[in-house]
Kinemage of the C-alpha trace (Angstrom):
@kinemage 1
@onewidth
@group {chain A} dominant
@subgroup {mainchain}
@vectorlist {calphas} color= white
{ca unk a 1} P 16.855 65.018 -14.121
{ca unk a 2} L 19.879 67.190 -14.369
{ca unk a 3} L 22.148 64.637 -12.671
{ca unk a 4} L 21.040 61.760 -14.947
{ca unk a 5} L 19.339 62.738 -18.203
{ca unk a 6} L 18.599 59.129 -19.274
{ca unk a 7} L 15.117 58.446 -20.651
{ca unk a 8} L 13.680 54.936 -20.969
{ca unk a 9} L 10.884 55.678 -23.518
{ca unk a 10} L 8.071 56.894 -21.342
{ca unk a 11} L 10.233 56.898 -18.169
{ca unk a 12} L 12.219 60.008 -17.249
{ca unk a 13} L 15.080 59.092 -14.895
{ca unk a 14} L 15.194 61.269 -11.825
{ca unk a 15} L 18.225 59.751 -10.151
{ca unk a 16} L 20.231 56.556 -9.768
{ca unk a 17} L 19.595 54.889 -6.446
{ca unk a 18} L 21.987 51.978 -6.747
{ca unk a 19} L 24.353 50.062 -8.944
{ca unk a 20} L 25.492 46.474 -8.605
{ca unk a 21} L 27.270 43.771 -10.514
{ca unk a 22} L 24.359 43.011 -12.842
{ca unk a 23} L 22.410 46.230 -13.034
{ca unk a 24} L 21.260 49.612 -11.927
{ca unk a 25} L 18.238 50.881 -9.945
{ca unk a 26} L 16.693 54.221 -10.878
{ca unk a 27} L 13.895 56.446 -9.495
{ca unk a 28} L 11.972 57.548 -12.515
{ca unk a 29} L 8.828 59.322 -13.614
{ca unk a 30} L 6.397 57.529 -15.855
{ca unk a 31} L 4.420 59.941 -18.079
{ca unk a 32} L 1.435 59.336 -20.342
{ca unk a 33} L -1.720 60.810 -21.877
{ca unk a 34} L -3.706 63.619 -20.259
{ca unk a 35} L -0.934 64.584 -17.846
{ca unk a 36} L -0.740 61.091 -16.307
{ca unk a 37} L 2.462 60.595 -14.244
{ca unk a 38} L 3.708 58.469 -11.377
{ca unk a 39} L 6.987 57.661 -9.788
{ca unk a 40} L 8.373 54.213 -10.580
{ca unk a 41} L 11.460 52.162 -9.882
{ca unk a 42} L 13.467 50.980 -12.970
{ca unk a 43} L 15.784 48.108 -12.639
{ca unk a 44} L 18.062 47.826 -15.598
{ca unk a 45} L 20.456 45.108 -16.800
{ca unk a 46} L 23.892 46.700 -17.433
{ca unk a 47} L 24.250 47.149 -21.203
{ca unk a 48} L 27.501 45.161 -21.408
{ca unk a 49} L 25.684 42.130 -19.926
{ca unk a 50} L 22.792 42.215 -22.436
{ca unk a 51} L 24.900 40.375 -24.978
{ca unk a 52} L 25.640 37.547 -22.505
{ca unk a 53} L 22.843 35.149 -23.165
{ca unk a 54} L 22.795 33.684 -19.589
{ca unk a 55} L 22.740 37.063 -17.925
{ca unk a 56} L 19.897 38.323 -20.063
{ca unk a 57} L 18.020 35.052 -19.571
{ca unk a 58} L 18.395 35.457 -15.782
{ca unk a 59} L 17.204 39.040 -15.877
{ca unk a 60} L 14.124 38.124 -17.956
{ca unk a 61} L 13.425 35.045 -15.785
{ca unk a 62} L 13.346 37.408 -12.714
{ca unk a 63} L 10.992 39.774 -14.592
{ca unk a 64} L 8.640 36.933 -15.482
{ca unk a 65} L 8.536 35.560 -11.927
{ca unk a 66} L 8.131 38.987 -10.316
{ca unk a 67} L 5.417 39.883 -12.903
{ca unk a 68} L 3.470 36.788 -11.933
{ca unk a 69} L 3.298 37.656 -8.267
{ca unk a 70} L 0.339 39.558 -6.962
{ca unk a 71} L 0.640 40.061 -3.278
{ca unk a 72} L 0.201 43.091 -1.036
{ca unk a 73} L 3.749 42.776 0.349
{ca unk a 74} L 5.386 42.605 -3.016
{ca unk a 75} L 5.867 45.528 -5.270
{ca unk a 76} L 3.974 45.448 -8.545
{ca unk a 77} L 5.756 44.918 -11.829
{ca unk a 78} L 4.388 47.265 -14.367
{ca unk a 79} L 6.390 46.444 -17.437
{ca unk a 80} L 9.394 44.644 -18.859
{ca unk a 81} L 10.989 46.368 -21.783
{ca unk a 82} L 14.066 47.275 -23.816
{ca unk a 83} L 15.115 50.879 -24.654
{ca unk a 84} L 18.081 51.482 -26.956
{ca unk a 85} L 19.612 48.105 -26.069
{ca unk a 86} L 19.018 48.433 -22.340
{ca unk a 87} L 16.624 45.867 -20.743
{ca unk a 88} L 14.621 47.136 -17.857
{ca unk a 89} L 11.817 46.223 -15.383
{ca unk a 90} L 9.468 49.071 -14.282
{ca unk a 91} L 8.147 48.406 -10.792
{ca unk a 92} L 5.987 50.109 -8.178
{ca unk a 93} L 7.670 52.892 -6.206
{ca unk a 94} L 7.048 52.908 -2.474
{ca unk a 95} L 7.970 56.115 -0.696
{ca unk a 96} L 9.818 55.647 2.572
{ca unk a 97} L 13.145 55.072 4.256
{ca unk a 98} L 15.052 51.943 3.654
{ca unk a 99} L 16.065 49.611 6.530
{ca unk a 100} L 19.755 50.291 6.018
{ca unk a 101} L 19.241 54.008 6.715
{ca unk a 102} L 17.120 53.219 9.786
{ca unk a 103} L 19.872 50.820 11.046
{ca unk a 104} L 22.523 53.439 10.593
{ca unk a 105} L 20.478 56.157 12.295
{ca unk a 106} L 19.849 53.774 15.238
{ca unk a 107} L 23.557 52.875 15.395
{ca unk a 108} L 24.593 56.598 15.246
{ca unk a 109} L 22.212 57.386 18.131
{ca unk a 110} L 23.325 54.216 20.054
{ca unk a 111} L 19.684 53.068 20.101
{ca unk a 112} L 17.884 49.887 19.420
{ca unk a 113} L 15.703 49.328 16.334
{ca unk a 114} L 12.288 50.881 16.740
{ca unk a 115} L 9.193 48.720 16.695
{ca unk a 116} L 8.330 49.777 13.030
{ca unk a 117} L 11.582 48.352 11.931
{ca unk a 118} L 10.758 45.046 13.559
{ca unk a 119} L 7.454 45.184 11.631
{ca unk a 120} L 9.320 45.863 8.471
{ca unk a 121} L 11.601 42.859 9.100
{ca unk a 122} L 8.586 40.610 9.726
{ca unk a 123} L 7.056 41.893 6.470
{ca unk a 124} L 10.252 41.023 4.695
{ca unk a 125} L 10.041 37.514 6.143
{ca unk a 126} L 6.500 37.190 4.886
{ca unk a 127} L 7.536 38.364 1.416
{ca unk a 128} L 10.341 35.907 1.289
{ca unk a 129} L 7.863 33.115 2.172
{ca unk a 130} L 5.694 34.210 -0.763
{ca unk a 131} L 8.649 34.287 -3.081
{ca unk a 132} L 9.857 30.847 -2.066
{ca unk a 133} L 6.331 29.459 -2.615
{ca unk a 134} L 6.182 31.026 -6.009
{ca unk a 135} L 9.608 29.716 -6.966
{ca unk a 136} L 8.585 26.245 -5.955
{ca unk a 137} L 5.378 26.548 -8.013
{ca unk a 138} L 7.585 27.458 -10.987
{ca unk a 139} L 9.991 24.716 -10.320
{ca unk a 140} L 7.176 22.160 -10.753
{ca unk a 141} L 7.096 23.024 -14.382
{ca unk a 142} L 10.830 22.392 -14.834
{ca unk a 143} L 12.127 18.905 -15.688
{ca unk a 144} L 13.205 16.955 -12.586
{ca unk a 145} L 16.901 16.665 -13.544
{ca unk a 146} L 17.147 20.506 -13.682
{ca unk a 147} L 15.286 21.103 -10.414
{ca unk a 148} L 18.209 19.765 -8.311
{ca unk a 149} L 20.560 22.481 -9.634
{ca unk a 150} L 18.016 25.280 -9.248
{ca unk a 151} L 16.955 24.225 -5.770
{ca unk a 152} L 20.560 23.974 -4.638
{ca unk a 153} L 21.288 27.566 -5.985
{ca unk a 154} L 18.110 28.879 -4.173
{ca unk a 155} L 19.143 27.251 -0.897
{ca unk a 156} L 22.517 28.935 -1.027
{ca unk a 157} L 20.825 32.403 -1.405
{ca unk a 158} L 18.208 31.791 1.308
């Protein structure tokens, strides 16, 4: 924790993995009773965005949707919380190498992607199918006049 001493309640931040326009991603250790501990991923909303109602609503909507998905190809959402004004989502940590690192290594070695990367890409396609299905299920509960705007925004992202 020496490089980032932030603590989100029961989560000790080990290191920051990424930062973007809306938030930060951390590798953290969750601790509990009787020596319980596990590695988790914390996704936090940047503190300066928490006061912007639409940004906070978008973050919390994401948390609700992710939290409602139970699928072997989607990381589990353990908790949505707020710690000292910082909103966060605690998610399952999966140890491994990310696709960007594999792609760079293949490029550096002037090689083609290995078969396991192709499997990872296929898994990502399956996950996106599940997510789109869940989004459409959630859209059914939204008034018709709002669905047009949401569906348009989703189509742009996909």
